[in-house]
C-alpha angles and dihedrals in degrees: 000000000000123000089244092057092048090052091052090051091047093048089076088062093050094243116165130235131192148116129352119189093041088061094060122087090248086058089210132113138061140284130279128239088232135016124184129186110204113208103176141026087239091063089057090054092046093050096036099112093043093050092048089054093057110097097199118045128160122191111216126199117160091326090233095139100036140093115199119203120244116259126030122337104223095219149055126287116206120200129181119232133223093282087073093058099084127129121200126185118206122176113222133209094249097070091260130103125231116217117193112200128190115241094238095057115108115244095232090054091048091048092052095046092049093048091051089053092060097253124129135201101067102070092107090069093070089083097051114091097203135095125259091253093056093041092055093046094055097027091240119203150158145165093042099313145070144187093275090063092067111016115109099170144353131211114221139182107223104213098198096040090043093222145105119254134191109209121190123222098259091058092051090071094210116203135164103314091338144089140173092263107118136210090258092056124088114204110221101175143345130214118213130186119224140171132237115271141159115280096215092050090051091049091053089052090052091052091051094049092049090047092050094048093049090050097047107027130058128241124213128072109344139111099231120249111013099194133042116244112255116226113298097354139073121244089221093058091049092051092047090049089057089057095246101130108123094013109151136202112183109301096355134075141175107255118255089213099052121010094210091063122083116200126210118210121235106278088015126149136237094232091067092046090050092047092050092048089053092046094052091047092051095045092050090049092048097046103032105020090235119135103211116205120214127238090199120103111222116210126190098006118132095230 
């Protein structure tokens, strides 16, 4: 089924459609042929066959780890609405507390709500600009922890199987900035297990994390760390050692504040960002012999 036919089918449900690249944190890139906002699980069931028939689907959260190509993306973008932003706290019999978080909820909001409830172990997430869905998919982390440290299970919609699935942590195969969740899976919620803490102590930790990130990382149009850290060294230190801070290609430049961040100018384009990422990778490989791997998800590029 074509994207256009799916959109006609979805129109009866009042689902939205719109831009693509402008919704990412780079704020660069083009539009999509189709853009759906899913508001309920029932809508997934209703559109199951049509979604499965779409060859190219991209699931979009906050777009904080994504670079969208300029021009039109020849596919469908699926975005989860506000109904997937819930947070439910359920004490367990093991002295821990289970927290089930909707995939569309922002990590900083989840971290603050959890801290206020007197639970500890998720404070690190206040500095990560993505959603729970994206964080689980890439096993996002920072400040000494990551999603794998707390996740017990994830609820998915399997696009091709047209069914819901509850997947426990051991079958998610978490790795460094990776998991077994595929591009044809839509994360709907994640359940994490936390321990009792002291709300005020957690709030102070949140403040310190936010302060540190503001001091050491740039704002503006970027997608956070571009490259994964190789074993026992930071990618930012390697790039800085190669003298690449401030290096510019067109409308993109390597941040002067943190060398593993690439900034896009206002009204910039994704082609320049992509070219600069490739240039930095190649220069580091030439000078240091280190093959840096990217954390960024590239959407709509030919290669």
